[in-house]
C-alpha positions in Angstrom: 0.0 0.0 0.0 1.4 3.3 -1.0 1.0 6.4 1.1 1.8 10.1 0.9 2.9 11.4 4.2 2.0 14.9 5.2 4.6 17.4 4.0 5.9 20.2 6.2 4.5 22.7 3.8 2.1 22.5 0.8 5.1 23.0 -1.5 7.2 20.2 -0.1 8.1 17.4 -2.3 5.6 14.5 -1.9 6.9 11.0 -1.4 5.2 7.7 -1.4 5.9 4.7 0.7 4.4 1.5 2.0 2.0 2.1 4.9 0.5 -1.4 5.3 2.9 -2.2 8.2 6.0 -4.3 8.4 4.1 -7.5 9.0 2.1 -7.0 5.7 5.2 -5.9 3.8 7.0 -9.0 5.0 4.1 -11.2 4.0 4.1 -9.6 0.5 7.8 -10.3 0.1 7.4 -13.8 1.2 4.4 -14.6 -0.9 5.2 -17.1 -3.7 2.7 -15.6 -6.1 3.8 -12.9 -8.6 1.0 -10.7 -9.8 1.0 -9.1 -13.2 0.1 -5.4 -13.4 -3.5 -6.2 -14.5 -3.8 -8.6 -11.5 -3.5 -5.6 -9.1 -6.5 -3.6 -8.0 -5.5 -0.1 -7.1 -7.7 1.8 -4.6 -7.2 5.5 -4.1 -7.8 6.6 -0.5 -7.9 10.3 -0.1 -8.6 11.9 3.3 -7.8 14.8 5.7 -4.8 13.5 7.6 -3.6 16.9 8.5 -5.2 20.4 8.8 -8.3 21.4 10.6 -10.2 18.2 9.7 -7.4 15.8 10.7 -9.5 14.3 13.6 -11.8 12.8 11.0 -8.8 10.8 9.5 -7.1 10.0 12.8 -7.8 6.3 12.4 -6.6 6.0 8.8 -3.4 4.1 9.5 -5.2 1.7 11.8 -8.1 1.1 9.3 -5.8 0.6 6.3 -3.6 -1.8 8.3 -6.6 -3.7 9.5 -8.0 -3.9 5.9 -4.7 -4.9 4.3 -4.2 -7.7 6.8 -7.6 -9.0 6.0 -6.9 -8.8 2.3 -3.3 -10.2 2.4 -4.4 -13.3 0.6 -5.9 -11.3 -2.3 -9.4 -11.4 -3.8 -10.8 -14.0 -6.1 -13.2 -12.2 -8.5 -14.6 -13.7 -11.7 -12.3 -16.7 -11.5 -9.2 -14.5 -11.2 -7.1 -13.6 -8.2 -6.1 -10.0 -7.5 -3.9 -8.3 -5.1 -5.3 -5.2 -3.4 -3.1 -2.0 -3.2 -4.3 1.0 -1.3 -2.7 4.3 -2.4 -3.4 6.8 0.4 -2.9 10.5 0.2 -3.4 13.5 2.5 -5.3 16.5 1.1 -4.3 18.6 4.2 -8.0 19.6 4.6 -7.6 21.8 1.5 -10.3 21.6 -1.2 -8.0 22.6 -4.1 -5.3 20.1 -3.0 -8.0 17.5 -2.7 -9.1 18.0 -6.2 -5.6 18.0 -7.6 -4.7 14.8 -5.7 -7.8 13.1 -6.9 -6.8 13.9 -10.5 -3.3 12.6 -9.8 -4.7 9.3 -8.4 -6.8 8.9 -11.5 -4.3 10.0 -14.2 -1.0 9.0 -12.7 -1.7 6.1 -10.4 -4.6 4.9 -12.5 -6.7 3.7 -9.6 -9.6 1.3 -10.3 -11.7 2.6 -7.4 -11.6 5.8 -5.3 -12.5 6.0 -1.6 -12.4 9.3 0.3 -13.8 11.9 2.7 -16.1 14.7 1.5 -16.0 16.8 4.7 -14.4 19.8 2.9 -16.4 19.4 -0.4 -17.2 17.1 -3.3 -13.8 17.6 -5.1 -13.1 13.8 -5.2 -16.4 13.0 -6.6 -16.2 15.7 -9.2 -12.9 14.4 -10.6 -14.2 10.8 -10.6 -17.5 11.7 -12.3 -15.6 13.5 -15.1 -13.0 10.8 -15.6 -15.3 7.8 -15.3 -13.7 6.3 -12.1 -16.1 4.6 -9.6 -16.0 6.4 -6.3 -17.5 6.2 -2.8 -17.2 9.0 -0.3 -18.5 9.7 3.2 -18.2 12.1 6.2 -20.5 14.9 4.9 -24.3 15.3 4.8 -25.4 13.9 1.6 -27.0 17.2 0.6 -23.6 19.0 0.9 -22.2 16.3 -1.4 -24.9 16.2 -4.0 -26.2 19.7 -4.5 -22.8 21.5 -5.0 -22.4 19.1 -8.0 -25.8 20.2 -9.2 -27.1 16.7 -8.6 -30.8 15.6 -8.6 -31.8 13.0 -5.9 -34.1 11.5 -8.5 -31.4 11.1 -11.1 -28.1 10.8 -9.4 -24.7 10.4 -11.1 -23.0 7.8 -13.3 -19.8 7.0 -11.4 -19.9 8.5 -7.9 -21.7 7.5 -4.7 -21.9 8.7 -1.1 -23.1 7.4 2.3 -23.7 9.4 5.4 -26.7 11.0 7.2 -28.8 13.8 5.9 -29.6 17.1 7.5 -33.1 15.9 8.1 -31.8 12.9 9.9 -29.9 15.0 12.5 -32.8 17.3 13.0 -35.0 14.2 13.7 -32.5 12.9 16.2 -32.5 16.3 18.0 -36.3 16.3 18.1 -36.2 12.8 19.5 -33.9 14.0 22.3 -36.2 16.9 23.2 -39.6 15.4 22.6 -40.3 14.3 26.2 -38.7 17.3 28.0 -41.1 19.4 30.0 -39.4 22.7 29.0 -40.6 25.8 27.1 -40.4 25.1 23.4 -37.9 27.9 22.8 -34.6 27.1 21.1 -31.5 29.2 21.0 -29.9 28.5 17.6 -26.3 29.4 16.4 -24.6 28.0 13.4 -21.1 28.6 12.1 -20.8 30.4 8.7 -19.2 27.4 6.9 -20.5 25.0 4.2 -22.0 22.5 6.7 -23.1 25.3 9.0 -25.0 27.1 6.3 -26.5 23.9 5.0 -27.6 22.7 8.4 -28.5 26.1 9.8 -30.5 27.4 6.8 -33.7 29.0 8.2 -35.9 27.8 5.3 -34.4 24.4 4.4 -32.2 23.4 7.3 -32.6 22.2 10.9 -34.2 25.4 12.3 -37.0 25.1 9.7 -37.7 21.5 10.9 -37.7 22.6 14.5 -40.1 25.4 13.8 -42.4 23.0 12.0 -42.4 20.8 15.1 -43.7 23.8 17.1 -40.5 25.3 18.5 -39.8 29.1 18.6 -36.4 29.7 17.1 -34.1 32.4 18.4 -31.3 33.0 15.9 -29.4 36.3 15.2 -27.5 34.9 12.2 -24.5 32.8 11.4 -21.2 33.5 13.3 -17.8 33.7 11.6 -15.5 30.7 11.9 -13.0 31.2 14.8 -15.4 33.5 16.7 -14.7 33.8 20.4 -17.3 36.3 21.4 -20.9 35.0 21.7 -22.3 37.5 24.0 -24.8 38.7 21.5 -26.2 35.3 21.0 -26.3 34.6 24.7 -28.1 37.8 25.5 -30.7 37.0 22.8 -31.2 33.5 24.2 -31.6 34.8 27.7 -34.1 37.5 26.7 -36.3 35.0 24.9 -36.1 32.3 27.7 -34.4 29.6 25.7 -33.8 26.5 27.7 -32.5 24.5 24.8 -29.4 25.5 22.7 -28.5 24.0 19.4 -26.2 24.7 16.5 -22.9 23.8 14.9 -19.7 24.9 16.5 -16.0 24.0 16.2 -14.6 22.8 19.6 -12.8 26.1 20.4 -15.9 28.1 19.5 -18.1 25.9 21.7 -15.6 26.2 24.6 -15.9 30.0 24.3 -19.7 29.8 24.2 -19.8 27.6 27.3 -17.4 29.8 29.2 -19.2 33.0 28.3 -22.6 31.5 29.2 -21.4 30.8 32.7 -20.0 34.3 33.0 -23.3 35.8 31.9 -25.5 33.6 34.1 -27.0 31.7 31.2 -27.9 28.2 32.3 -30.0 26.3 29.7 -31.2 22.8 30.6 -30.2 21.2 27.3 -27.3 21.8 24.9 -27.5 19.7 21.8 -24.6 20.6 19.5 -23.2 19.3 16.2 -19.5 19.0 15.5 -18.1 20.4 18.7 -19.2 17.3 20.8 -18.0 14.7 18.2 -14.5 14.0 19.5 -13.3 13.3 23.1 -10.5 15.8 22.8 -12.8 18.7 22.2 -15.2 17.6 25.0 -12.3 17.0 27.4 -11.4 20.7 27.3 -14.9 21.5 28.7 -14.2 19.7 31.9 -17.1 18.7 34.1 -19.4 21.2 32.4 -19.6 18.7 29.5 -21.6 16.3 31.7 -25.1 16.1 30.1 -24.3 17.8 26.8 -25.9 16.0 23.9 -25.3 15.4 20.2 -25.9 12.9 17.5 -24.2 9.5 17.4 -23.5 7.9 14.0 -21.4 5.0 15.3 -20.2 3.7 18.7 -19.1 0.4 20.2 -22.7 -0.1 21.3 -23.9 -0.6 17.7 -25.0 -4.2 17.2 -23.2 -4.8 13.9 -20.0 -6.4 12.6 -17.5 -5.9 9.8 -18.1 -7.8 6.6 -14.3 -7.6 6.0 -12.8 -8.7 9.3 -15.7 -10.1 11.2 -15.1 -7.8 14.1 -18.1 -6.4 16.1 -18.3 -2.7 16.7 -17.0 -3.3 20.2 -14.1 -5.4 19.0 -13.1 -2.8 16.4 -13.1 0.0 19.0 -11.1 -2.1 21.4 -8.6 -3.1 18.7 -8.2 0.6 17.8 -7.6 1.6 21.5 -5.2 -1.2 22.0 -3.2 -0.4 18.9 -3.1 3.4 19.3 -3.6 4.0 23.1 -6.2 6.5 22.1 -10.0 6.7 22.8 -12.3 5.5 20.1 -14.1 8.0 17.9 -17.1 7.9 15.7 -15.3 8.1 12.3 -13.5 4.8 13.0 -16.6 2.8 12.2 -17.6 4.9 9.3 -14.2 4.8 7.6 -14.0 1.1 8.2 -17.4 0.7 6.5 -16.1 2.8 3.6 -13.4 0.2 2.9 -16.0 -2.6 3.4 -18.2 -1.0 0.8 -15.3 -0.6 -1.7 -14.3 -4.3 -1.3 -17.9 -5.5 -1.6 -18.3 -3.5 -4.8 -15.2 -5.0 -6.4 -16.3 -8.5 -5.5 -19.8 -8.0 -6.7 -18.7 -6.4 -10.0 -17.4 -9.7 -11.4 -14.7 -7.6 -13.2 -12.9 -5.1 -11.0 -11.1 -3.6 -14.0 -14.3 -2.6 -15.7 -15.3 0.8 -14.2 -18.9 0.6 -15.3 -19.4 -2.8 -13.7 -17.9 -1.6 -10.4 -20.1 1.5 -10.5 -23.2 -0.7 -11.2 -22.2 -2.9 -8.3 -22.2 0.1 -5.9 -25.5 1.3 -7.4 -27.2 -2.0 -6.6 -25.4 -2.5 -3.2 -27.1 -3.8 -0.1 -24.2 -4.5 2.2 -24.1 -5.2 6.0 -21.1 -3.4 7.6 -19.8 -2.5 11.1 -22.1 0.6 11.0 -25.1 -1.3 9.8 -26.6 -1.9 6.3 -25.5 0.3 3.4 -28.3 0.4 0.9 -27.7 2.3 -2.2 -30.3 0.4 -4.2 -33.3 1.2 -1.9 -32.5 4.5 -0.2 -34.9 6.5 -2.3 -32.0 8.9 -3.1 -30.0 8.0 -6.2 -26.3 7.2 -5.5 -26.8 7.7 -1.8 -27.1 5.4 1.2 -28.1 6.8 4.5 -26.6 5.9 7.9 -28.3 5.1 11.2 -28.1 8.0 13.6 -29.3 8.1 17.3 -29.2 10.6 20.1 -26.4 10.5 22.7 -25.1 12.3 25.8 -21.7 12.9 27.3 -21.2 11.5 30.8 -18.3 12.7 33.0 -17.7 10.5 36.1 -16.2 11.6 39.4 -12.7 11.0 38.1 -13.3 13.1 35.1 -13.5 10.2 32.6 -15.6 10.9 29.6 -18.0 8.6 27.8 -20.8 9.1 25.3 -23.8 6.9 25.6 -26.9 6.3 23.6 -30.0 7.9 25.2 -32.5 8.0 22.4 -33.1 5.5 19.6 -36.4 6.6 18.1 -34.7 7.1 14.8 -33.0 3.7 14.8 -34.7 1.3 17.3 -32.2 -1.5 16.6 -29.5 0.6 18.4 -29.9 -0.2 22.1 -30.4 2.7 24.6 -27.6 2.7 27.2 -28.8 5.3 29.7 -31.6 7.7 30.6 -31.2 11.3 29.5 -30.4 13.9 32.2 -30.8 17.6 32.1 -27.8 19.9 32.5 -27.0 20.7 36.1 -28.9 17.7 37.4 
């Protein structure tokens, strides 16, 4: 497996090397088989290993190592045996670099399949659609992937596919969290002025619109600039209107500023249900004990009752293996990125001819595949080229020793995911 390590600057010379681990490299050297060039399936793997979105790709090395070990014996497809080669590159969380690297993987490396993250935009998919390369991406609301490419959910695309949740799914999770609370139906709303923030926070088409339709009064003074550290105007507005619920999309440092200023200004809402800022343990840890009871969506956790089609690991076993290998806490993207690889391999196998781009694309289009995050269903989702993910409601718990854990508290949107704990109000 080839990899491009992050360069010290964007202009630094890129270099490629094997990232599949010494054990895999040794196995490759020792293998008695010799594969011809057309017996090797090249998979491009383009993610945000560095830059602002690096936490989403933190598990890349673990996931690729896990996958390459599982695939060390090759794949038998259509009566022929193939070796799998992952070519991994870092877009440094830069959309222009992402698009350029996608073109490089297509034209220089001649990949047979592209896998990647769409957190910063649909640049990977755009290159693949133009060049006729089958592609699967994840890590962005499907609307933020499809509509910038001028896609139509009823028509879709020829070569590119995406799985993740939609903005409506997250709104429904939040409504599920709030539905039984005996609180005034007034919501303080604040969304970051970014691509996902504008999509999710749109007052006519986004989450606030769905909340208003459900009978909530929305208090929102407009989008805030990325990197903001003064939220006094929002807090004053929320206090004035009696908002007991706060929601929105914040980066972790922004949310830390909001929480600190809320305490300083005597604003003590009973519920804080926030996207993005409460996703990773590192960002939550910085909040200290004030994080106890904060809520957010969960799109994968060790509690999910599914297993990998590639390695056979359950969600719990995958999380435990990651923590043992890295000495880090598990994060939600681990399961999603592992499922991305599962989907790619399943498509290659189902195609019957992994060197035929159209057959691989058709295999994805017709896919119904069980993975460690649950079933991916591109064929029956009702949205062309898209499979939705299961999403539930969760809450951060901080014990007496300061240890953090996020638990499932609401599963109305996905009853097959077990509830782990009863929801508690902030300050209780």
